[in-house]
N, C-alpha and C positions, 0 to 999 in steps of 0.2 A: 504494500500500500504506500501511498504518499502521505507525508505529514510535514508540518512546519515545526522545525526544531530551533530552539535557542541554545547555543553553546556558550555564549558570553553576553553579559548584559550590555545594552547600548541602544542606539537608535534603530529605526526600521530596517537598516541594512543587516542586522544580526538575525533576522527571520530567514531561515534557510528552508527551501523546498527540497525535500530529500525522500528517498525510498527507505522504508523500514519493513521488517518482517510483519506479516499479519499477526495481530494480537490473539492470544488464547485466554479464555476466561479462567480465573481461579475460583476458589470456593466463594460462593455468594456473589459472583460477578456475572455480568452479561457483556457480550460484544455487540456493538451496534454499527450497522452500515449507515454512515451519516448522510442525511439529505441536505442539511444546512447547519452552519455554525454561526452563532452570534458574535459580533465584534463589539467589545466594550472597553471603557477606559481602564478597567482593572487589568485588561490584557496588556495595555501600554505600561502600567505600573509593574507588572510581572516582567515584561521584556526589558524595561529600563533598569530594573533593580530597585525601584522605589519600594516595592514589596518583594524582597529577595526570595528566590527559590533555589533549591538544589539544581545544578546544571550537569549535563544537558537535560532539557525538558521540552515537552510539547505544550505550548500555551493554548489558551482558549478555555473558557469556563462554562460554555452553554451550547446546547445543540439539540437536534432531534433526528430520528431516523428509525430504521427497522432492525429489530433484534435478529441477529444471525447465528448466535450461539449462546448457550447458558452454561454456567459452571455448576458444580456440585452444590446441593443444598438450596438452589433457587426454586421457589414454589409458586410465586405469584406472577412471574414473567415468563413468557414462552417465545420460542422462535416464531417470527412473523409479526409479533406485536409492534405497533408504532408507539414509540415512547419519546419523552423529552427529559432534559435534566438541566440543572444549573449548579454552579459552585463546585464543579468537579473538573479538575484540569485534564487537558488532553483532547480538546474538541477541534483544534485546527488540524484535522486529519480526515482521511477517507473512512477510517474505522476507529472506534474508541472502546476501551474497557471501562465500564462504569459499575460501581456497586449496585446490585439489584434494588437495594432499599433506598437508593437515591433517584431512581427513575420514576416518572409518573406516566400513566396511560394518556395518550392523545385521543380524544373522542372523535367519532365520525363527524365530518363536517368542519373540522379544523385541519387545514393542510399542514403538513410537517414543517414547511418553511415558516408559516405563521407561528406554529408552536415554538420553533427555535427562536424566533424573534421576540416572543412574549415572555420567555421564562425568567431570565435574570432581571431585566428591567421591570417586567410586569410584576413579579413577586416582590421586588424592591418597592415599587409604587404601592403595592398592596399593604405590606407591613408598615410603611411610612404613614399611610392614610388611615389604617385600621388598627394599628397597635402602638407604634411610637407616639403618635398623636392621633387619637380616634376622632376624626373630623365629624362635627355635628352640623345639622342644618343651621344656616345663618352664620357659621364661622367665616372669618375673613382670612384667606390663605394666600401666601405669596410663593409662587413657583418660579425659581430662576431658570433661565435657558429654556423657555417654554416651547421652542421650536425643535429641540432635540428629542431623541427617542424617549428618554426618561421624562422630560418636561411634558411632552404630549400625553403620556400615560398618567402622570400625576394630576394634570389639569382635569382629564376625563374622570378619574376616580374621585377627586375632590368634588367635582360637579355632581356625580352620581349620589354623593352623600349630602348634597344641598348647600354647599359652601359658595360664597362669592370668591372668585379666584382672580388674583392679580398675577401678572407674569412679566418677566423682563426678557428682552431680546435686543439684538444689535442692529437689525436692518428692517426695512419695510417688508421684504419678502418673508422674513422670519416672523414678523408680527402677524402676517396673514395666516401662517401655519398655527400660531398659538391661538388666534381667534377661532380658527376652524376646529381646533381641539376643544374649544369651549371657554377660553379665558374671557372674563367679563371686561377687564381693563388690561392693556398692555403698555408697558413703559420701557424706556431706554435705561441702560445701566447707570448712566450719569445722573438720572433724575429720580430714581425710585425712592431713595432714602428720605429725601425731603417731602416728596408727595405722599408717602405712606407713614410718616413718623407717628409712632405710638398707636397705630390702629390695627396691626396684624396679629392674629392669634397664633399662627404657626408659620415659620419660614422653612421651606424645603430647599436646601442649598447644596447643589452638586458642583458649583463653580469654585468655591473655596476662597482663596486669598483676595480676589478682586471684589467680592461681594459681601464678605462676612461682616465687616464693621457696619456697613449700611444696613444689612439685615437685622442686626441688633437694634439699630436705631428705629427701624420700622415696627418692631414688636411692641405690643401693648404691655403694661405691667403684668408680670407673671406669664408672659407668652413664652413660646418654646422655639428654639432654633434647632432644627434637625439637619446637621451637617453630614451628608452622606457621600461626598466626593470632593475632589480638588482639581477640577479640570484646568483652572488657572494657576495652580500651584498650592502647596500646603499652607494652611493658616498658621501664622506665628503663635507662639504660646500666649495664652489668655490669662490675665489676672482675674481670679474669681471675683474680686471686688468690683470689677466692671459690671458683672451681672447684677450685683446689688444696686449700684448707682443708677443703672438704666431700668430698674423696676422689678427687682427680684426675679430676673429671667432664668429660664431653664435652658441648658445646653446639653445636647447628646450627640455622640458620634456613633451611630448604629451601623451594623453590617448584616447582609442577608443571612450569612451562615448561622447567626444566633437566632434568627427568626424562622428557620426551617430545620433546626437541629433534630427535632422530633418528627418522625415520619407522618404522624397524624396531622401535624401543622403544615408540613410540606404538601401533603395531598389536599388539604383544605384550601390552601392558597391557590394551588394550581387548578383545582376544580372550580373555584370562584372565577378565576381568569378565563378558563376555557368556556365556562357557562356564559359569561358576559360577551366573549368574542362570538360564540355561536348564536347568541340572541341579537347580535348587532349593537349591543350597548357599549362595547369597547372596540375601538378601531386600532389596528396595528399598522403603522405606516412604515413599510419597508421601502426605503428610498434608494438604496444602492445594493446591488448584488455583484460580488467579485468572484472570479475563479479562485479556488484555494491557492493556486500558485501566485496570486497577486495580493497576498496578505500584506506585503510591505506597502503597497499603494493604499490599501484600506487604512492602515495605521497612519500613514502620512496625511490622508484626507481627514481622518477623525481628529488627530492632534492639532491640525491647522484650522479646525472648525469650518471646513469647507462643506460639511454635510448637514443634513437635517434628517430626522427620523432615524430608522434602524438600519444598520449595515449588516449584511450577511456574507459569509464565504460559502461558496457552493463547490463541493468536490467534483 
């Protein structure tokens, strides 16, 4: 099979398209013929060394496809099943070995590519809006980078829960996408803090350094900042006294792995997502599809913010 291997941390040039032996499942594992792999900022962090990994490794944390082999002890997954997964390394490949208890069934009516595109960002949007801060009807929510794959999902899920959603973008084209996702008001990054000062219940920030301070200013007293990414760079250390001065604010830095650690929770979040997709209540915007061999280009485009919506690699 072919796979994308990282042997040394660095820029997109370290992503190597190579041949590897076909994988064999161990106890409790399944082999999946991959239909599509999601491209996410965490893949960039793994490639660059911001989140160090043992090397060499196959990057990619999300995908969907058809089970082609099962290992000993696997009971609930069979050859021929269409499944999806997230937060398991090795997705930038034609085949992947995944623990059977980490895959979820993809229902009829949800194409494998859509399932691959929905898993990591979709479940992140789910836990952020349903668990980290359980959005209520009438809440005022700020979603940064509303034209991106995560931003569009967060807007939609917050609207499903009855919130008024504000979003930030950088261009008129991206404003259109954020509004199509359901944003009530769309602002530019340079204007949002002053316009929203003291009125927002929760800020969902995947941008990081460039938006963090302004997001704190936008929060109402006892509001919550959910910092789930750092597309513009890591946030410098924060003096907890700042949270006191600006209104007894809450700050959390969540990650998906802790919100799907239990299989029941994983299945519930995935089931909710696929149900909303199947009913037409949640739209997955796949904006770019790249051949697996073009993983470098996908990383360059994502890091340069030249894309909107979701990026996929297709073996």
